[in-house]
N, C-alpha and C positions, 0 to 999 in steps of 0.2 A: 351468728349465733349469740343470744342473748339469755341471760340467767337473771331473775329479780328473786333477793332476798329480804326479809323483812329484818331489822336490825334493831338495835337497843334505843337508840339515839333519836331526834327528831329532824334530824338533818339527812337529806337524800345524797347519797353519795356514787358514783360511776366512775368505773374504770375500762380502762381497756387493752386489750390484748393482740398485738399486732405482732406476728413471728417474722424471722428473716425470711419464711418461706413465702411471704407476700412481695417482697421483692428488699431493692436495697435500703440503705436510711432515708434517702431522699424520698420514697416513694411510700415506705413506712410512715415517715412523717406528715407526708401529705395525706396519707387514710385517716390517721389518728385526729388530724385538723379538721378534717371535712366530720369525720362522728363527732369528734366533741361539739363541732357548731350545731350540727342536727338534733344530738342529743340534751343541748339547751332548751330547745323548743318542746320536748317532751319532761322536763323538769316537774310542772307544774301538776302534771297528771298520773305522777308517781304518788305512793304513799309517803308520807312523810320521813319513816324512818326506812326507804329502801336502798337496798344496795344493788345498783346493773352493773353486771358484767358484760361488757361487748367484745365478743371475740371475731375478729376479722380473719376470713379466708381468704387464700390466693387470689380468687377471684375478684376482691375490692381493690387491687391495682389497677384492672381496668375499668371499673367500674366507674359511671359518671356521678356527679352529686346527687343526682335528680334519682339514680339508679339505688343508690348509698340511703338514700333517704325513704324510698319505697320500702327496702329490706328492712331496715329498721324499723318503721312504723308497723310493717307485716308481723316482726317478730316480739314487737311490745304488746301487739293485740294479744297475743298468744300469751303472754306470760302476766298481763295486767289481772288483777283480782276480779 
């Protein structure tokens, strides 16, 4: 799930919410690292003052890198202006 807000500054900010429901610390950090890397590819397509919040659901723990990328792209298409 991703939410896109427009802030006041000219900097894109991205935050990740990965709860304990996703898994232990190792799994949560792996999911965050993968999402962070995938989100970097989309920074240039977001408005300059965007604030993107990505919430990982428990299924993200078993998702492959490609599946996470597909899901992130699908979510971003829904929230882009």
